[in-house]
N, C-alpha and C positions, 0 to 999 in steps of 0.2 A: 504494500500500500504506500503510495506517495504521500508525504506529509510536508507541509510548509515548514520552514525553519522554526517558527514559533511553536507549532504543534509538536514537531519532532522533539525539540528540547524539553518542552513542558511535559510531554508524556514520558520521556526518558527519566526526568527528575521525579516523577510521581511513583515510578516503579522501584522496588527495592532490589529486584533481581533482573536487571537489564544490562546489556553490553553495547558499547559503541564499537562498530566494526568498520574499519577503513579498508577498502578493497583496492586501493591504488598500489602502484609499485613501491618498493622500499625507498627508492630515490625520491619519489613524490612525497612519501610519508615523512622523510627526513627534512624536507623543505618546510614542513609545517602541518600540524594535525590538530584535531579537536581533542581537548583534554580527556584523558582516560581511554582513548581509543586503542584498540588492538589492531594490528595490521596483518591482513592475509591477502596477498596479491592475487587477484582473479586471473591474471595472465599466466599463473603457474599451471593452468589447465587441471590435469588430474591431481597435481600437488595441492591445488586449491580445495578440491573435493576431499582429499585425505585430511587436510587441516580442519575443514568444516566438521568432518566426522568425529573429531575429538572434542567438539563443543557440546554443551548441554542443550539439547533440543527443546527443553521446557522453559528456557529463558527467553526474554524478548530481545531482539537484535535491532539496533538502530544503525542502519548501513548508509555509508556515503562514499563518494568518489570525487572526481574533479567537477563533473557537470551533471551527474545523475544517471547517466546511461549504464555504466558498468555496475553501479550499485543496484539499479533496477534488475539487471541481469542476475546479479548475485542473489537478490531476494527470490527470484524465480527458481534458481538452482536450489536454494535453501528450502523452499516450499516442497520441491520434488524430493528432497532428502528427509522430509518429515518435520522441518521446523514450522511451528505454528504461528509465531509472531515475529514477522520481519517488517521493518518500516524503512522506506527509502527516503532520503533527504532530497526533496525536489530542488533541482538547481545545483546540487553538490556544494563542495567547499568553496567554489568560485563565488557563490552568492552568500556565503556564511558571514554574518555580521558579528558573531561572538568572538571570543578569544581564540587565537591559534597559537599552539605551543610549537616552539622551534628548538631543535637540539643543537 
């Protein structure tokens, strides 16, 4: 489900058992990410699937990428794997108005 930035973050903060998932490349992640995000690169193909399989499918996942395309694809893949609650950040980090963490 695509959510606006406001709804995406509001819903994330309301839940006690939710995860922010960044599906960009590690280089993109290093350039800046949303606080508390974990990074699993969707371009890893089968490696992406393997890493998803290690996650708790009962948690809610708030997913983002650069512009919203890869994260929408990731949400679809996650649904196919049995994840019940996946939320795509519409517009991705490019439109993010909140804090961005840089390493």
